[in-house]
Legacy VTK file of the C-alpha trace (Angstrom):
# vtk DataFile Version 3.0
C-alpha trace
ASCII
DATASET POLYDATA
POINTS 434 float
-43.212 73.134 14.601
-47.111 72.175 15.898
-48.260 68.934 16.187
-50.701 69.525 13.409
-47.418 70.527 11.263
-45.914 67.797 12.198
-48.619 65.412 11.499
-48.974 66.895 7.828
-45.400 66.037 7.000
-45.480 62.973 7.907
-48.123 61.854 6.193
-46.041 63.529 2.966
-43.298 61.597 4.035
-45.544 58.400 4.149
-47.099 59.485 0.961
-43.547 59.846 -1.255
-42.527 56.219 -0.103
-46.277 54.989 -0.993
-45.788 56.431 -4.792
-41.859 55.169 -5.376
-43.349 51.399 -5.028
-43.117 49.049 -7.608
-40.957 50.896 -9.903
-38.911 47.921 -11.727
-36.858 48.587 -14.736
-37.964 46.626 -17.532
-35.543 46.979 -20.875
-36.852 48.623 -23.712
-40.632 49.483 -22.022
-39.285 51.731 -18.673
-37.754 55.478 -20.436
-33.896 56.064 -19.593
-33.629 59.493 -19.253
-30.757 61.711 -20.812
-31.263 63.639 -17.464
-33.774 64.428 -14.750
-34.112 65.474 -11.013
-33.643 62.998 -8.593
-35.937 64.080 -5.488
-36.790 62.081 -2.300
-39.089 62.558 1.220
-36.638 65.400 2.034
-36.904 67.040 -1.144
-40.868 66.833 -0.868
-41.138 67.465 2.920
-39.167 70.921 2.050
-41.002 71.681 -0.065
-44.718 70.678 1.483
-43.614 72.713 4.455
-42.626 75.822 2.730
-45.834 76.067 1.506
-47.228 75.870 4.350
-45.671 78.769 5.892
-46.414 80.658 2.880
-43.094 81.472 2.210
-43.441 82.278 -1.401
-41.334 85.185 -2.246
-37.382 85.131 -1.488
-36.701 85.176 2.503
-34.989 83.630 4.903
-34.674 79.764 2.891
-33.184 81.696 0.008
-30.038 83.765 2.219
-29.149 80.516 4.005
-28.918 78.693 0.863
-27.240 81.429 -1.217
-24.669 81.479 1.651
-24.303 77.674 2.033
-23.989 77.345 -1.841
-21.369 80.356 -1.951
-19.009 78.200 0.797
-19.571 74.909 -1.236
-18.428 76.972 -4.370
-15.743 78.806 -2.587
-17.452 82.215 -3.590
-17.720 85.107 -1.254
-21.132 85.985 -2.943
-23.944 84.195 -4.456
-27.118 85.406 -5.594
-30.183 83.413 -6.604
-32.118 83.513 -10.087
-35.247 82.350 -11.813
-32.705 80.060 -14.222
-29.706 79.806 -14.991
-29.832 81.595 -18.023
-30.950 84.545 -16.299
-27.860 84.455 -14.144
-25.705 84.029 -17.721
-27.755 87.431 -18.739
-26.960 89.474 -15.078
-23.196 88.117 -15.232
-22.486 89.810 -18.261
-24.617 92.794 -17.625
-22.870 93.162 -14.718
-19.681 94.127 -16.500
-21.542 96.849 -17.986
-22.385 98.695 -14.988
-20.906 102.475 -14.385
-19.606 101.413 -11.280
-17.049 99.748 -12.894
-15.507 102.995 -14.526
-13.347 102.749 -17.350
-13.246 98.753 -16.731
-16.887 98.964 -17.720
-18.068 96.609 -21.095
-19.626 98.745 -23.504
-21.492 98.286 -27.082
-19.032 97.005 -29.792
-16.757 95.414 -27.422
-15.538 91.864 -28.812
-16.514 88.600 -26.004
-14.864 85.487 -27.015
-16.800 81.943 -26.754
-16.969 79.179 -28.273
-20.005 78.085 -31.679
-20.845 74.616 -30.032
-22.884 76.299 -27.390
-26.056 76.255 -25.507
-27.340 79.414 -26.806
-27.985 81.114 -23.514
-24.088 80.885 -22.914
-23.915 83.475 -26.155
-26.806 85.403 -26.419
-26.539 87.912 -23.020
-23.378 89.352 -25.409
-25.457 90.034 -27.625
-28.159 90.953 -26.114
-25.857 93.753 -23.964
-24.825 94.831 -28.104
-21.495 93.276 -27.841
-19.851 90.662 -30.235
-19.204 86.999 -29.750
-15.879 85.828 -31.001
-16.496 82.067 -32.105
-13.803 79.564 -31.595
-13.743 76.190 -32.119
-13.614 73.083 -29.817
-11.864 69.450 -29.541
-13.782 66.638 -30.042
-13.681 64.316 -27.232
-13.442 67.212 -24.586
-15.519 69.202 -26.823
-13.940 72.207 -24.675
-11.930 75.098 -26.535
-8.488 75.503 -25.285
-6.538 78.209 -24.205
-4.408 78.274 -27.634
-7.563 78.636 -29.768
-8.763 81.598 -27.444
-5.442 83.213 -27.228
-5.207 83.896 -31.341
-9.187 85.107 -31.156
-7.778 87.867 -28.811
-8.141 91.259 -30.785
-7.836 95.179 -30.291
-11.664 95.145 -29.142
-12.074 92.372 -26.922
-12.549 92.795 -23.527
-13.857 89.054 -21.877
-13.832 85.395 -22.529
-17.261 83.354 -21.484
-17.948 79.835 -22.203
-19.188 76.584 -19.976
-17.459 73.792 -18.924
-19.192 71.142 -21.913
-20.981 68.647 -20.454
-19.190 68.831 -17.004
-15.899 68.699 -18.575
-14.009 71.313 -17.285
-11.890 73.083 -19.881
-8.351 74.945 -19.003
-9.235 76.553 -16.158
-6.299 77.914 -14.647
-4.309 78.091 -18.228
-7.982 80.532 -19.452
-7.641 82.403 -15.960
-4.074 83.180 -16.517
-4.755 84.535 -20.227
-7.582 87.119 -19.316
-5.257 88.451 -16.879
-2.352 88.615 -19.280
-4.531 90.565 -20.973
-6.777 92.194 -18.851
-10.035 90.315 -19.950
-12.579 89.801 -17.650
-13.742 85.630 -17.470
-17.150 84.305 -16.843
-17.242 80.826 -16.020
-21.234 78.800 -16.705
-20.668 75.930 -14.819
-24.177 75.140 -15.151
-23.341 71.458 -16.049
-20.339 71.330 -13.931
-21.401 72.033 -10.213
-18.751 69.175 -7.969
-15.865 68.984 -11.295
-12.384 70.056 -11.014
-9.085 70.883 -12.727
-6.268 71.064 -10.784
-7.686 70.435 -7.900
-10.064 73.268 -7.478
-13.691 73.642 -8.007
-15.031 74.847 -10.991
-16.442 78.116 -11.286
-13.262 79.160 -8.966
-11.134 80.539 -11.532
-13.136 83.459 -13.299
-14.802 86.572 -11.652
-17.850 85.649 -12.231
-19.911 81.994 -12.037
-23.015 81.245 -13.397
-24.974 78.004 -12.500
-28.231 76.193 -13.281
-30.779 74.550 -10.996
-33.003 73.172 -13.848
-34.220 69.866 -12.853
-31.376 68.231 -15.468
-28.366 69.706 -13.793
-26.791 68.326 -10.737
-28.767 70.346 -7.863
-32.390 71.246 -8.855
-34.898 74.085 -7.414
-36.986 73.192 -10.624
-36.237 76.459 -12.048
-33.411 78.407 -10.904
-30.014 79.954 -11.035
-27.192 81.377 -9.193
-24.436 83.938 -10.019
-21.827 83.493 -7.756
-18.501 86.074 -7.260
-15.605 87.060 -4.672
-15.395 90.843 -6.024
-18.049 92.411 -3.863
-18.368 95.476 -6.276
-19.846 93.026 -9.078
-21.678 91.405 -6.324
-23.229 94.527 -5.466
-24.261 95.252 -9.439
-25.688 91.614 -9.833
-27.884 92.252 -6.986
-29.178 95.619 -7.979
-29.629 94.121 -11.737
-31.153 91.184 -10.648
-33.786 92.963 -8.161
-35.170 95.492 -10.828
-32.050 97.816 -11.215
-32.496 99.053 -7.008
-30.458 100.693 -5.286
-31.138 99.633 -2.208
-29.606 96.615 -0.870
-32.237 95.971 1.689
-33.636 92.394 1.968
-37.689 91.622 1.494
-39.882 93.064 4.375
-37.001 95.249 5.610
-36.401 99.154 5.435
-33.654 101.206 6.255
-31.066 98.979 6.580
-28.684 101.529 5.784
-29.564 103.317 8.602
-30.528 106.663 6.322
-33.355 105.481 4.280
-34.160 108.820 3.675
-30.685 110.667 3.282
-29.852 110.141 0.429
-29.650 112.693 -2.535
-28.893 110.777 -6.619
-29.474 112.174 -9.853
-31.937 114.730 -9.616
-34.128 113.560 -7.286
-35.397 115.158 -4.569
-32.608 115.135 -1.357
-34.388 112.559 1.037
-36.727 110.280 -1.694
-37.299 107.187 -0.206
-34.167 104.830 -0.772
-36.156 101.891 -1.779
-37.466 103.308 -4.584
-34.355 104.284 -6.329
-32.692 103.008 -9.023
-28.820 103.072 -10.383
-29.439 100.416 -13.424
-31.368 99.513 -15.912
-32.483 96.220 -14.060
-34.568 93.142 -14.539
-36.621 91.120 -11.808
-34.944 87.708 -12.348
-35.646 86.802 -8.755
-35.975 83.191 -6.772
-38.384 82.132 -3.804
-38.089 80.910 -0.474
-39.966 77.784 -2.116
-37.434 77.065 -4.500
-34.614 77.580 -1.846
-35.874 75.357 0.425
-35.880 72.568 -2.387
-31.938 73.216 -3.066
-30.755 72.895 0.609
-31.755 69.564 1.075
-30.671 68.993 -2.462
-27.680 70.681 -1.645
-27.025 68.075 1.452
-26.727 65.114 -1.374
-24.558 67.060 -3.815
-21.744 64.661 -2.878
-23.820 61.601 -3.764
-24.921 63.257 -6.699
-21.312 63.965 -8.267
-20.180 60.362 -7.035
-23.044 58.758 -9.190
-22.732 60.828 -12.362
-18.531 59.528 -12.394
-19.781 56.012 -11.627
-22.053 55.983 -14.232
-19.877 57.495 -16.745
-16.591 55.205 -16.310
-19.166 52.409 -16.559
-20.644 53.713 -19.719
-16.891 54.731 -20.834
-15.630 50.908 -20.449
-18.459 48.842 -21.614
-18.046 50.963 -24.950
-14.023 51.122 -24.716
-13.036 49.407 -28.447
-16.117 49.846 -30.145
-15.393 50.783 -34.190
-16.510 54.031 -35.374
-17.159 56.098 -32.099
-15.408 58.803 -30.604
-16.013 58.820 -27.024
-15.073 61.372 -24.762
-12.166 61.949 -22.934
-11.831 64.674 -19.376
-9.577 67.203 -19.962
-5.739 66.722 -18.746
-6.148 67.334 -14.989
-9.749 67.859 -14.647
-11.964 65.615 -12.252
-14.986 66.171 -14.452
-18.807 66.031 -12.641
-20.194 64.647 -15.907
-23.258 66.110 -16.927
-23.760 63.415 -19.777
-21.683 60.912 -21.681
-21.321 62.118 -25.461
-20.696 59.909 -28.911
-19.834 61.541 -32.153
-20.269 59.047 -34.889
-17.361 58.831 -37.188
-18.065 60.754 -40.580
-16.752 57.835 -42.279
-19.380 55.151 -40.401
-21.655 53.104 -42.383
-23.891 54.524 -40.672
-25.156 57.619 -39.299
-25.537 59.446 -35.834
-29.728 59.657 -37.031
-30.141 55.828 -37.597
-27.802 55.811 -34.243
-30.544 57.317 -32.468
-33.164 56.273 -34.325
-32.610 52.622 -32.554
-31.905 53.570 -29.061
-35.050 56.276 -29.321
-36.820 52.684 -30.377
-35.523 51.190 -27.096
-37.154 53.706 -24.515
-33.473 55.246 -24.463
-33.749 59.193 -24.680
-30.734 60.900 -26.133
-29.892 65.002 -26.843
-27.863 66.943 -29.238
-24.737 68.597 -27.933
-27.045 71.531 -27.518
-26.907 74.428 -30.882
-24.018 72.441 -32.457
-22.480 75.700 -34.556
-24.193 78.251 -33.571
-23.535 80.220 -36.087
-25.703 77.875 -38.611
-29.052 78.672 -36.732
-31.524 81.257 -37.271
-31.248 82.988 -35.006
-27.178 83.662 -34.904
-26.100 83.472 -38.143
-27.131 87.440 -38.953
-26.381 88.410 -35.793
-23.239 90.311 -35.416
-19.931 87.794 -34.539
-16.487 87.450 -35.844
-15.093 83.557 -36.238
-11.362 83.097 -35.367
-10.398 80.226 -37.566
-12.445 77.269 -38.615
-15.422 75.780 -36.962
-14.470 71.962 -38.307
-15.298 70.601 -34.960
-18.182 72.274 -34.365
-19.661 71.360 -37.659
-18.610 67.944 -37.121
-20.631 68.205 -33.550
-23.736 69.922 -35.388
-23.946 66.404 -37.839
-22.625 63.693 -35.778
-22.774 64.318 -32.027
-25.369 63.174 -29.506
-25.311 62.530 -25.742
-27.088 60.124 -23.437
-27.645 60.469 -20.096
-25.443 59.647 -16.749
-27.924 61.260 -14.141
-28.054 59.241 -10.548
-31.387 58.202 -11.157
-29.957 55.852 -13.261
-28.918 52.513 -12.620
-26.226 49.682 -13.245
-28.991 47.961 -14.784
-29.713 50.777 -17.259
-26.228 51.824 -17.990
-25.641 48.101 -19.221
-28.766 47.784 -21.239
-27.365 51.268 -23.247
-24.102 49.824 -23.564
-25.488 46.739 -24.645
-27.893 48.580 -27.332
-24.850 50.471 -28.931
-23.063 47.535 -28.780
-25.648 45.885 -30.707
-25.739 48.546 -33.339
-22.674 48.847 -34.141
-21.609 44.796 -34.192
-24.826 44.999 -36.844
-22.905 47.523 -39.376
-19.673 46.551 -38.878
LINES 1 435
434 0 1 2 3 4 5 6 7 8 9 10 11 12 13 14 15 16 17 18 19 20 21 22 23 24 25 26 27 28 29 30 31 32 33 34 35 36 37 38 39 40 41 42 43 44 45 46 47 48 49 50 51 52 53 54 55 56 57 58 59 60 61 62 63 64 65 66 67 68 69 70 71 72 73 74 75 76 77 78 79 80 81 82 83 84 85 86 87 88 89 90 91 92 93 94 95 96 97 98 99 100 101 102 103 104 105 106 107 108 109 110 111 112 113 114 115 116 117 118 119 120 121 122 123 124 125 126 127 128 129 130 131 132 133 134 135 136 137 138 139 140 141 142 143 144 145 146 147 148 149 150 151 152 153 154 155 156 157 158 159 160 161 162 163 164 165 166 167 168 169 170 171 172 173 174 175 176 177 178 179 180 181 182 183 184 185 186 187 188 189 190 191 192 193 194 195 196 197 198 199 200 201 202 203 204 205 206 207 208 209 210 211 212 213 214 215 216 217 218 219 220 221 222 223 224 225 226 227 228 229 230 231 232 233 234 235 236 237 238 239 240 241 242 243 244 245 246 247 248 249 250 251 252 253 254 255 256 257 258 259 260 261 262 263 264 265 266 267 268 269 270 271 272 273 274 275 276 277 278 279 280 281 282 283 284 285 286 287 288 289 290 291 292 293 294 295 296 297 298 299 300 301 302 303 304 305 306 307 308 309 310 311 312 313 314 315 316 317 318 319 320 321 322 323 324 325 326 327 328 329 330 331 332 333 334 335 336 337 338 339 340 341 342 343 344 345 346 347 348 349 350 351 352 353 354 355 356 357 358 359 360 361 362 363 364 365 366 367 368 369 370 371 372 373 374 375 376 377 378 379 380 381 382 383 384 385 386 387 388 389 390 391 392 393 394 395 396 397 398 399 400 401 402 403 404 405 406 407 408 409 410 411 412 413 414 415 416 417 418 419 420 421 422 423 424 425 426 427 428 429 430 431 432 433
């Protein structure tokens, strides 16, 4: 590093420190966000350093972050993407590759998922011409059970794709066993659950493919960004090809002839010796990320344990503070799990003398941010109501979630004082409506 660059980065650190001064909490005035990125001076320096080096495409930092994140997630391969939604699209699309032979998924095949979901967990099923099979979730954990999924398996079922809701793992051991017994592929959407465990294993290590989001709301952030992980090298190669325009070549950006026969291929009806860098073996996309994002991801990764600890601590403080209040269904961890919580979910009992909307309005009036549990019952949305799908059983709990459920934040940027203000505000509202 040159002396000039060192001086610039030192000024960046000072700028960050100065910008953080005087940020006290004022109840009812200071916004309590439900989610958000926690960024320190190392993060700011990493971004500026990458910018000074003009690392504007994917390069060394991206490869370094992919390797480090794969190790952390206990997967053999990780491929960065421009979003978690793109990661979901790539994971499902990879299963349609001709390289999988008779095991490839085809239009009309069924994929089991949950109705109470974020849409981009489900959209790739429809975007690939397949049929989502919706099952209900349990109130409290907000996840489907393996029993519900087993009941939904039909003759055209080929895969299971669902998320660990708000960081709370679904029954991953049982789900993986179910997939193996019925020759299904399991995709774990771990966008909300980095750092969570089930049966002592990290969420994201049970499925054939795992997806992660690095949006600012999530456990780590690269601004926008996501990742697909797998320990199956064939699937990893397919994901890379689909992410990188569908090309057959695997050279890193700026490299050529990694395979030592760049002009020695004959594929399709192309002339022999056609440049391998421009041979396309999949109908792909351009869903890559950049080194600017990866530089931020590397500094964020160093703080993951602290972030997860803060999320667990904030969730426990909320749970203990709200315990015993009437008319509220409080969240519960899935048995045998240790969630790295994304949010604290509350369901207003349908028999309560107040509505979810009135409680939410009260909290928002106090600058306490709230969010819905994503789509609620996805089958009730305009985009999905008429789309091909099958429902197994009733979606009664998903409907309750649509009408009565919301969540508040537990992210590491919240202080004990903020958490206690949320608790006292909820308690005050409920107390006034006994």
